[in-house]
Biopython code that builds the backbone (N, CA, C, O; Angstrom):
import numpy as np
from Bio.PDB.StructureBuilder import StructureBuilder

atoms = [
    (1, "MET", "N", (2.545, -25.843, 20.359)),
    (1, "MET", "CA", (2.283, -26.680, 18.877)),
    (1, "MET", "C", (1.897, -26.021, 18.156)),
    (1, "MET", "O", (0.847, -25.493, 18.519)),
    (2, "ALA", "N", (2.374, -25.633, 16.832)),
    (2, "ALA", "CA", (1.808, -24.916, 15.815)),
    (2, "ALA", "C", (0.671, -25.695, 15.415)),
    (2, "ALA", "O", (0.441, -26.882, 15.645)),
    (3, "LEU", "N", (-0.160, -24.657, 14.639)),
    (3, "LEU", "CA", (-1.297, -25.113, 14.188)),
    (3, "LEU", "C", (-1.100, -25.398, 12.679)),
    (3, "LEU", "O", (-0.561, -24.474, 12.068)),
    (4, "LYS", "N", (-1.429, -26.486, 11.962)),
    (4, "LYS", "CA", (-1.354, -26.770, 10.838)),
    (4, "LYS", "C", (-2.155, -25.908, 9.850)),
    (4, "LYS", "O", (-3.364, -26.131, 9.910)),
    (5, "PRO", "N", (-1.782, -24.975, 8.953)),
    (5, "PRO", "CA", (-2.481, -24.247, 8.171)),
    (5, "PRO", "C", (-3.734, -24.981, 7.341)),
    (5, "PRO", "O", (-3.531, -26.145, 6.993)),
    (6, "ILE", "N", (-4.948, -24.404, 7.022)),
    (6, "ILE", "CA", (-5.785, -25.117, 6.446)),
    (6, "ILE", "C", (-5.913, -24.546, 5.078)),
    (6, "ILE", "O", (-5.833, -23.321, 4.980)),
    (7, "ASP", "N", (-6.105, -25.286, 3.971)),
    (7, "ASP", "CA", (-5.890, -24.875, 2.716)),
    (7, "ASP", "C", (-7.505, -24.408, 2.440)),
    (7, "ASP", "O", (-8.464, -25.180, 2.448)),
    (8, "LEU", "N", (-7.549, -23.052, 2.213)),
    (8, "LEU", "CA", (-9.059, -22.714, 1.759)),
    (8, "LEU", "C", (-8.899, -22.602, 0.217)),
    (8, "LEU", "O", (-9.887, -22.104, -0.322)),
    (9, "THR", "N", (-8.035, -22.897, -0.496)),
    (9, "THR", "CA", (-7.952, -22.604, -1.974)),
    (9, "THR", "C", (-8.728, -23.785, -2.850)),
    (9, "THR", "O", (-9.116, -23.624, -4.008)),
    (10, "GLY", "N", (-8.881, -25.021, -2.062)),
    (10, "GLY", "CA", (-9.093, -26.076, -3.113)),
    (10, "GLY", "C", (-10.584, -26.197, -3.148)),
    (10, "GLY", "O", (-11.352, -25.314, -2.766)),
    (11, "GLY", "N", (-10.937, -27.370, -3.639)),
    (11, "GLY", "CA", (-12.310, -27.722, -3.501)),
    (11, "GLY", "C", (-13.115, -27.180, -4.932)),
    (11, "GLY", "O", (-12.555, -26.675, -5.905)),
    (12, "LYS", "N", (-14.591, -27.432, -4.773)),
    (12, "LYS", "CA", (-15.536, -26.806, -5.965)),
    (12, "LYS", "C", (-15.733, -25.295, -5.805)),
    (12, "LYS", "O", (-15.814, -24.952, -4.625)),
    (13, "SER", "N", (-15.818, -24.417, -6.608)),
    (13, "SER", "CA", (-16.241, -23.237, -6.615)),
    (13, "SER", "C", (-17.738, -22.832, -6.095)),
    (13, "SER", "O", (-18.723, -23.258, -6.699)),
    (14, "VAL", "N", (-17.856, -22.044, -5.023)),
    (14, "VAL", "CA", (-18.975, -21.847, -4.609)),
    (14, "VAL", "C", (-19.464, -20.417, -5.144)),
    (14, "VAL", "O", (-20.446, -20.299, -5.877)),
    (15, "TYR", "N", (-18.720, -19.397, -4.726)),
    (15, "TYR", "CA", (-19.082, -17.845, -5.101)),
    (15, "TYR", "C", (-18.514, -17.245, -6.234)),
    (15, "TYR", "O", (-17.606, -18.021, -6.532)),
    (16, "CYS", "N", (-18.511, -16.551, -6.841)),
    (16, "CYS", "CA", (-17.926, -15.796, -8.104)),
    (16, "CYS", "C", (-17.933, -14.021, -7.843)),
    (16, "CYS", "O", (-18.870, -13.328, -7.448)),
    (17, "PHE", "N", (-16.830, -13.694, -8.143)),
    (17, "PHE", "CA", (-17.136, -12.303, -7.988)),
    (17, "PHE", "C", (-16.492, -11.353, -9.313)),
    (17, "PHE", "O", (-15.333, -11.403, -9.726)),
    (18, "ASN", "N", (-17.568, -10.518, -9.812)),
    (18, "ASN", "CA", (-17.039, -10.103, -10.832)),
    (18, "ASN", "C", (-16.117, -8.746, -10.784)),
    (18, "ASN", "O", (-16.018, -8.205, -9.683)),
    (19, "GLU", "N", (-15.470, -8.188, -11.844)),
    (19, "GLU", "CA", (-14.618, -6.993, -11.523)),
    (19, "GLU", "C", (-15.375, -5.819, -11.013)),
    (19, "GLU", "O", (-14.866, -5.015, -10.232)),
    (20, "SER", "N", (-16.707, -5.713, -11.501)),
    (20, "SER", "CA", (-17.287, -4.565, -11.143)),
    (20, "SER", "C", (-17.453, -4.325, -9.389)),
    (20, "SER", "O", (-17.302, -3.304, -8.718)),
    (21, "GLN", "N", (-17.816, -5.681, -9.008)),
    (21, "GLN", "CA", (-18.027, -6.063, -7.463)),
    (21, "GLN", "C", (-16.594, -5.476, -6.825)),
    (21, "GLN", "O", (-16.588, -4.490, -6.088)),
    (22, "ILE", "N", (-15.748, -5.984, -7.085)),
    (22, "ILE", "CA", (-14.328, -5.930, -6.537)),
    (22, "ILE", "C", (-14.225, -4.355, -6.765)),
    (22, "ILE", "O", (-13.956, -3.773, -5.714)),
    (23, "ALA", "N", (-14.346, -3.663, -7.678)),
    (23, "ALA", "CA", (-14.309, -2.236, -8.011)),
    (23, "ALA", "C", (-14.727, -1.438, -6.917)),
    (23, "ALA", "O", (-14.081, -0.637, -6.243)),
    (24, "SER", "N", (-16.129, -1.852, -6.839)),
    (24, "SER", "CA", (-17.221, -1.393, -6.044)),
    (24, "SER", "C", (-16.789, -1.381, -4.724)),
    (24, "SER", "O", (-16.906, -0.348, -4.064)),
    (25, "ALA", "N", (-16.163, -2.688, -4.109)),
    (25, "ALA", "CA", (-15.733, -2.820, -2.840)),
    (25, "ALA", "C", (-14.695, -1.965, -2.443)),
    (25, "ALA", "O", (-14.723, -1.241, -1.449)),
    (26, "TYR", "N", (-13.435, -2.111, -3.554)),
    (26, "TYR", "CA", (-12.520, -0.816, -3.308)),
    (26, "TYR", "C", (-12.682, 0.454, -3.103)),
    (26, "TYR", "O", (-11.934, 1.174, -2.442)),
    (27, "GLN", "N", (-13.850, 0.825, -3.768)),
    (27, "GLN", "CA", (-14.204, 2.196, -3.957)),
    (27, "GLN", "C", (-14.808, 2.470, -2.522)),
    (27, "GLN", "O", (-14.616, 3.561, -1.985)),
    (28, "LEU", "N", (-15.637, 1.342, -1.823)),
    (28, "LEU", "CA", (-16.177, 2.041, -0.550)),
    (28, "LEU", "C", (-15.404, 1.534, 0.668)),
    (28, "LEU", "O", (-15.750, 1.826, 1.813)),
    (29, "ALA", "N", (-14.255, 0.701, 0.363)),
    (29, "ALA", "CA", (-13.056, 0.725, 1.513)),
    (29, "ALA", "C", (-12.036, 1.747, 1.470)),
    (29, "ALA", "O", (-11.606, 2.176, 2.541)),
    (30, "PHE", "N", (-11.527, 2.258, 0.216)),
    (30, "PHE", "CA", (-10.572, 3.510, 0.318)),
    (30, "PHE", "C", (-10.737, 4.862, -0.472)),
    (30, "PHE", "O", (-9.840, 5.695, -0.600)),
    (31, "GLU", "N", (-12.041, 4.963, -0.996)),
    (31, "GLU", "CA", (-12.485, 6.211, -1.533)),
    (31, "GLU", "C", (-13.276, 6.979, -1.017)),
    (31, "GLU", "O", (-13.013, 8.165, -0.820)),
    (32, "SER", "N", (-14.496, 6.365, -0.683)),
    (32, "SER", "CA", (-15.783, 6.828, -0.053)),
    (32, "SER", "C", (-15.431, 7.447, 1.041)),
    (32, "SER", "O", (-14.733, 6.896, 1.892)),
    (33, "LYS", "N", (-15.965, 8.930, 1.175)),
    (33, "LYS", "CA", (-15.616, 9.846, 2.238)),
    (33, "LYS", "C", (-16.671, 9.344, 3.416)),
    (33, "LYS", "O", (-16.508, 9.754, 4.565)),
    (34, "ASP", "N", (-17.535, 8.627, 3.156)),
    (34, "ASP", "CA", (-18.386, 7.809, 4.296)),
    (34, "ASP", "C", (-18.126, 6.605, 4.948)),
    (34, "ASP", "O", (-18.172, 6.383, 6.158)),
    (35, "THR", "N", (-17.825, 5.783, 3.955)),
    (35, "THR", "CA", (-17.491, 4.493, 4.307)),
    (35, "THR", "C", (-15.845, 4.229, 4.441)),
    (35, "THR", "O", (-15.543, 3.494, 5.382)),
    (36, "ALA", "N", (-14.868, 4.673, 3.720)),
    (36, "ALA", "CA", (-13.375, 4.285, 3.821)),
    (36, "ALA", "C", (-13.044, 4.752, 5.613)),
    (36, "ALA", "O", (-12.653, 3.879, 6.388)),
    (37, "PRO", "N", (-13.178, 5.650, 5.908)),
    (37, "PRO", "CA", (-12.913, 6.168, 7.298)),
    (37, "PRO", "C", (-13.332, 5.048, 8.432)),
    (37, "PRO", "O", (-12.708, 4.951, 9.489)),
    (38, "LYS", "N", (-14.352, 4.289, 8.128)),
    (38, "LYS", "CA", (-14.927, 3.194, 8.811)),
    (38, "LYS", "C", (-14.286, 1.867, 8.602)),
    (38, "LYS", "O", (-14.066, 1.123, 9.558)),
    (39, "LEU", "N", (-14.009, 1.579, 7.494)),
    (39, "LEU", "CA", (-13.478, 0.332, 6.627)),
    (39, "LEU", "C", (-12.059, 0.170, 6.837)),
    (39, "LEU", "O", (-11.633, -0.960, 7.079)),
    (40, "GLN", "N", (-11.157, 1.304, 6.765)),
    (40, "GLN", "CA", (-9.720, 1.069, 6.986)),
    (40, "GLN", "C", (-9.237, 0.666, 8.006)),
    (40, "GLN", "O", (-8.338, -0.175, 8.009)),
    (41, "PRO", "N", (-9.754, 1.200, 9.097)),
    (41, "PRO", "CA", (-9.297, 0.919, 10.514)),
    (41, "PRO", "C", (-9.111, -0.371, 10.662)),
    (41, "PRO", "O", (-8.068, -0.942, 10.981)),
    (42, "GLU", "N", (-10.650, -1.045, 10.307)),
    (42, "GLU", "CA", (-10.803, -2.627, 10.530)),
    (42, "GLU", "C", (-9.797, -3.395, 9.763)),
    (42, "GLU", "O", (-8.923, -4.139, 10.209)),
    (43, "LEU", "N", (-10.048, -3.110, 8.618)),
    (43, "LEU", "CA", (-8.981, -3.847, 7.472)),
    (43, "LEU", "C", (-7.607, -3.877, 8.268)),
    (43, "LEU", "O", (-7.054, -4.970, 8.395)),
    (44, "GLU", "N", (-7.086, -2.860, 8.752)),
    (44, "GLU", "CA", (-5.764, -2.770, 9.320)),
    (44, "GLU", "C", (-5.478, -3.570, 10.706)),
    (44, "GLU", "O", (-4.380, -3.945, 11.116)),
    (45, "ARG", "N", (-6.803, -3.742, 11.348)),
    (45, "ARG", "CA", (-6.492, -4.232, 12.370)),
    (45, "ARG", "C", (-6.641, -5.913, 12.270)),
    (45, "ARG", "O", (-6.009, -6.721, 12.950)),
    (46, "LEU", "N", (-7.667, -6.222, 11.216)),
    (46, "LEU", "CA", (-7.843, -7.533, 10.956)),
    (46, "LEU", "C", (-6.469, -8.057, 10.251)),
    (46, "LEU", "O", (-5.990, -9.173, 10.450)),
    (47, "GLU", "N", (-5.966, -7.145, 9.466)),
    (47, "GLU", "CA", (-4.293, -7.732, 8.854)),
    (47, "GLU", "C", (-3.268, -8.078, 9.872)),
    (47, "GLU", "O", (-2.482, -9.026, 9.863)),
    (48, "THR", "N", (-3.474, -6.820, 11.047)),
    (48, "THR", "CA", (-2.444, -7.268, 12.117)),
    (48, "THR", "C", (-2.745, -8.414, 13.132)),
    (48, "THR", "O", (-1.955, -9.197, 13.660)),
    (49, "ASP", "N", (-4.103, -8.305, 13.265)),
    (49, "ASP", "CA", (-4.315, -9.218, 14.192)),
    (49, "ASP", "C", (-4.618, -10.817, 13.888)),
    (49, "ASP", "O", (-4.315, -11.749, 14.633)),
    (50, "PHE", "N", (-5.201, -10.891, 12.778)),
    (50, "PHE", "CA", (-5.548, -12.369, 12.141)),
    (50, "PHE", "C", (-4.293, -12.668, 11.263)),
    (50, "PHE", "O", (-3.475, -11.920, 10.727)),
    (51, "SER", "N", (-4.446, -14.194, 11.311)),
    (51, "SER", "CA", (-3.618, -15.007, 10.285)),
    (51, "SER", "C", (-4.437, -15.025, 8.908)),
    (51, "SER", "O", (-5.645, -14.815, 8.797)),
    (52, "ARG", "N", (-3.389, -15.364, 7.722)),
    (52, "ARG", "CA", (-4.254, -15.169, 6.525)),
    (52, "ARG", "C", (-5.476, -16.056, 6.442)),
    (52, "ARG", "O", (-6.529, -15.730, 5.895)),
    (53, "ASN", "N", (-5.164, -17.528, 7.202)),
    (53, "ASN", "CA", (-6.351, -18.421, 7.154)),
    (53, "ASN", "C", (-7.525, -17.932, 8.000)),
    (53, "ASN", "O", (-8.663, -18.176, 7.601)),
    (54, "GLU", "N", (-7.314, -17.182, 9.271)),
    (54, "GLU", "CA", (-8.454, -16.461, 9.726)),
    (54, "GLU", "C", (-8.977, -15.411, 8.922)),
    (54, "GLU", "O", (-10.197, -15.311, 8.786)),
    (55, "ARG", "N", (-8.356, -14.782, 8.489)),
    (55, "ARG", "CA", (-9.010, -13.546, 7.604)),
    (55, "ARG", "C", (-9.818, -14.231, 6.213)),
    (55, "ARG", "O", (-10.716, -13.718, 5.544)),
    (56, "ALA", "N", (-9.284, -15.314, 6.077)),
    (56, "ALA", "CA", (-10.100, -15.978, 4.983)),
    (56, "ALA", "C", (-11.394, -16.509, 5.560)),
    (56, "ALA", "O", (-12.559, -16.268, 5.240)),
    (57, "ALA", "N", (-10.967, -17.167, 6.342)),
    (57, "ALA", "CA", (-12.522, -17.694, 7.068)),
    (57, "ALA", "C", (-13.548, -16.866, 7.410)),
    (57, "ALA", "O", (-14.720, -17.090, 7.108)),
    (58, "LEU", "N", (-13.020, -15.549, 8.263)),
    (58, "LEU", "CA", (-13.899, -14.652, 8.428)),
    (58, "LEU", "C", (-14.533, -14.095, 6.896)),
    (58, "LEU", "O", (-15.761, -14.086, 6.808)),
    (59, "ALA", "N", (-13.864, -13.714, 5.901)),
    (59, "ALA", "CA", (-14.369, -13.251, 4.585)),
    (59, "ALA", "C", (-15.635, -14.161, 4.118)),
    (59, "ALA", "O", (-16.731, -13.820, 3.672)),
    (60, "PHE", "N", (-15.109, -15.384, 4.372)),
    (60, "PHE", "CA", (-15.955, -16.592, 3.485)),
    (60, "PHE", "C", (-17.479, -16.404, 4.282)),
    (60, "PHE", "O", (-18.503, -16.148, 3.648)),
    (61, "VAL", "N", (-17.449, -16.566, 5.682)),
    (61, "VAL", "CA", (-18.488, -16.589, 6.510)),
    (61, "VAL", "C", (-19.142, -15.406, 6.350)),
    (61, "VAL", "O", (-20.362, -15.570, 6.393)),
    (62, "ILE", "N", (-18.797, -14.257, 6.178)),
    (62, "ILE", "CA", (-19.295, -12.838, 6.262)),
    (62, "ILE", "C", (-20.178, -13.053, 4.808)),
    (62, "ILE", "O", (-21.386, -12.833, 4.717)),
    (63, "ILE", "N", (-19.358, -13.501, 3.767)),
    (63, "ILE", "CA", (-20.033, -13.303, 2.308)),
    (63, "ILE", "C", (-21.219, -14.577, 2.609)),
    (63, "ILE", "O", (-22.300, -14.302, 2.089)),
    (64, "ASP", "N", (-21.210, -15.229, 2.973)),
    (64, "ASP", "CA", (-22.260, -16.417, 3.184)),
    (64, "ASP", "C", (-23.331, -15.749, 3.662)),
    (64, "ASP", "O", (-24.394, -15.669, 3.047)),
    (65, "ARG", "N", (-23.070, -15.142, 4.979)),
    (65, "ARG", "CA", (-24.216, -14.581, 5.724)),
    (65, "ARG", "C", (-24.622, -13.793, 4.820)),
    (65, "ARG", "O", (-25.758, -14.140, 4.499)),
    (66, "LEU", "N", (-24.221, -12.757, 4.141)),
    (66, "LEU", "CA", (-24.796, -11.796, 3.168)),
    (66, "LEU", "C", (-25.524, -12.132, 2.332)),
    (66, "LEU", "O", (-26.441, -11.357, 2.059)),
    (67, "LEU", "N", (-25.406, -13.498, 1.542)),
    (67, "LEU", "CA", (-26.264, -14.289, 0.838)),
    (67, "LEU", "C", (-27.417, -14.946, 1.369)),
    (67, "LEU", "O", (-28.405, -15.339, 0.749)),
    (68, "ARG", "N", (-27.183, -15.013, 2.534)),
    (68, "ARG", "CA", (-28.283, -16.034, 3.249)),
    (68, "ARG", "C", (-29.422, -14.892, 3.745)),
    (68, "ARG", "O", (-30.565, -15.316, 3.915)),
    (69, "THR", "N", (-29.163, -13.484, 3.981)),
    (69, "THR", "CA", (-29.947, -12.444, 4.652)),
    (69, "THR", "C", (-30.633, -11.659, 3.455)),
    (69, "THR", "O", (-30.200, -11.593, 2.304)),
    (70, "PRO", "N", (-31.792, -11.076, 3.954)),
    (70, "PRO", "CA", (-31.969, -10.070, 2.924)),
    (70, "PRO", "C", (-31.359, -8.844, 2.843)),
    (70, "PRO", "O", (-30.755, -8.420, 3.828)),
    (71, "ALA", "N", (-31.420, -8.175, 1.785)),
    (71, "ALA", "CA", (-30.563, -6.859, 1.677)),
    (71, "ALA", "C", (-31.175, -5.760, 2.284)),
    (71, "ALA", "O", (-32.335, -5.416, 2.059)),
    (72, "ASP", "N", (-30.283, -5.118, 3.171)),
    (72, "ASP", "CA", (-30.767, -3.728, 3.760)),
    (72, "ASP", "C", (-31.197, -2.776, 2.745)),
    (72, "ASP", "O", (-30.393, -2.401, 1.891)),
    (73, "THR", "N", (-32.106, -2.457, 2.762)),
    (73, "THR", "CA", (-32.972, -1.310, 1.993)),
    (73, "THR", "C", (-32.674, 0.173, 2.523)),
    (73, "THR", "O", (-33.139, 1.214, 2.057)),
    (74, "THR", "N", (-31.858, 0.042, 3.526)),
    (74, "THR", "CA", (-31.743, 1.627, 3.859)),
    (74, "THR", "C", (-30.556, 2.233, 3.720)),
    (74, "THR", "O", (-30.176, 3.201, 4.379)),
    (75, "GLU", "N", (-29.800, 1.529, 2.639)),
    (75, "GLU", "CA", (-28.318, 2.054, 2.155)),
    (75, "GLU", "C", (-28.582, 3.380, 1.298)),
    (75, "GLU", "O", (-27.636, 3.994, 0.805)),
]
sb = StructureBuilder()
sb.init_structure("model")
sb.init_model(0)
sb.init_chain("A")
sb.init_seg("    ")
for serial, (resi, resn, name, xyz) in enumerate(atoms, 1):
    if name == "N":
        sb.init_residue(resn, " ", resi, " ")
    sb.init_atom(name, np.array(xyz, "f"), 0.0, 1.0, " ", f" {name:<3s}", serial, name[0])
structure = sb.get_structure()
């Protein structure tokens, strides 16, 4: 039995990202010599092993948890 996809695009907007935040995320994920080698394999694994809805759910939960926990000052 196939699962019905969950629509994650509807409803009231909760979080907004600006162009600078997205640019910084891409820099860390694809250009930084320190972080790109760690992030790229995980991105590839997630995109291979998880459905679109599973990736969206994971992204939303991670962002929500980041907003609810204190910033790590050791970065």
